[in-house]
N, C-alpha and C positions, 0 to 999 in steps of 0.2 A: 503493500500498499505507500509505501516511503518513498521508492526509488522508480524513477521514470527510466521505459525502456525505449531500444533503438524508435521502436514504432510511435513512440510519445516525442521522440524528437525530432523526429522529420515530419509529423504534424507540425510542429511548433515552429519549425525552420519555412516550411511551404507557410504557412501563415503570414510569419514577418518577411518574408520573398513577396506575398502579394500585400501587403500596406506598404512598403516600402518600397519596392521593385529591384532591378538586380544594380541600374545606372549608382542608384543613392544609398547605397552597402557597398560597393566599390571607394566610391567617393570618402565615404566612412572611413573606410578601412585602409584608405592611401594618408587620410588625415590623422588618423590612430598612429601609422605607421613613422611618419614624419614625427609626430611628436612626441613618441622614444627616442628615435636617433637623436632630436633636439636636449630631451631631457639627460641620457645617456653622454653628449658631448661636453655638456654644461658640469655635471659628476664630474667626470676626468679631468677637466679645465679648474674645477672648484681643489682637485687632490692634487694637481699640479701647482696649485697655486700656494695648498696649506704645504707642502713639501718645502715648497721654494723661501716661504716667511721663516717657515724653523731653522734651515738652514745657518740664515746670520745668530741665530742664538745661539746655536750650539757653536759658532767662533765670538761670539759676545762673553759666554759663560770660561770658553779657554782663554782670554783677555784678562779679566777679571784673578781667575787664576794665579796668572805669571802675576800680575800687578800686587796681589795677593802675597807674593814670595821673597818679590823682590823689598817690600818693605820688613816683610820679616828678618831678611839678611841685613837690610839697613839698619836692625835695630839690635840685631846680634853683636 
């Protein structure tokens, strides 16, 4: 009672095709595919930006450590 068989899904698909038509569904599929591609591209750019912005922080930490070592050497 809770699951739909293949026959039910075919009837649903037929009704959707009759309501929207194949051209509208094709355009909808193309638009959805383009949106997914743009989303993935922006995610890759965001990851690249995050990596690029984290690299100077690592270099800055090294400079602070070197400065602390020079201060310790000067005091001793």
